[in-house]
N, C-alpha and C positions, 0 to 999 in steps of 0.2 A: 608771348602774345603781343599783338600790336596795340599801341596806345595812341591816343590822339589828344593833343593839348587843347584844340579849339572845338571840341565836340559841343554843340549847342545843348543847353539844358533841356529843351523840349525833346531832343533825341534820347537823352538819358531817361526822362520820364516815360516816353512812349515805349522804349525798348524794355524798361523795367516792367511796365504794366502789361506788355505783351507776354513776357516770360513768366511772371508770377502766376502760379496755378497751372502752368504747363507741365506736361509729362514728356520731356525730351532732353536731349543733350544740350539744347539751347540754354537751359537753366544753369548747367555747370559752366558753360562758356560765359554767360552773362555775369554770374557770381564771381568767377575767376577774374574777369575784367574789372568788376567793381572793386574787389579786394586790392588788386594791383594798382588801381587808379584812385582809391578812396581819398587820398590826400589832395587830389585835383578836382574832385567832384564838388560843385558849388554847394554851399551850406544849405540853401533852400532845397536842393535836390536830395541832400542827405536827410533832411527832416521829413520829406515826403516818403522816402524809402523806409526810414526807421519807423515812422508812424504806421505805414501800411503793413509792414512785416509784423510789427507788434500787434496790430489789430487782428490780423489773421491768426496769430498765435493764441489769441483768446478762444479760438474755435477748436483748439487741439488739446486733448487730455493725454498727458504723458503718464504712463503706468509702468511699473516694473513687473516683468514676468519672471518665471522661475529659471528659464534658460537664457532668454534674450530680452532686451528692452522692447516693450510693446508700445506702439503709437496708435492711439485710438482717436479718430476724428469724431467729435461730439455731434456734428451735423452730418449724417451719413448721406444726405442728398447732394452734398458738395464736398469737394476736397480743396481746402484753402491753399494748399501748396503743391498739388499734384500728388505724386506717389511719395512713399517714405524716403526714397533716395533723393527726390527733389527737396523735400523738407530738410534733409541733412545738409544740402547745399545752402539753403536759406539760413540755417542755424550757423553754418560756417561764416556767412556774411555777418550775422548778428553778433558774432564774437568781436567785431570791430567796435561795437559800442557797449557791450556788456560781456562779462566773463561768467555769467550764470549758467551757461549751457554746458 
């Protein structure tokens, strides 16, 4: 994946806010980019990303099912992370700052 050393912080914020909550391959692409470049992401950008991901996680209730893990969104009118597969990508990113997942 291509990386850019001089990517302006506003582009990181705008692209993050564009993809969070989306249901598309763009989520995987963005999260993969963020993981690969996390060490070069400005601290202020990291705080924004971490705060917004954590805030959205408060809207998700993780439950154990008998066969598979179930993910239940507590607010059924909105999906804070898109589909379950998209949520999985955000949890992958979250592993950069916590190992609770």
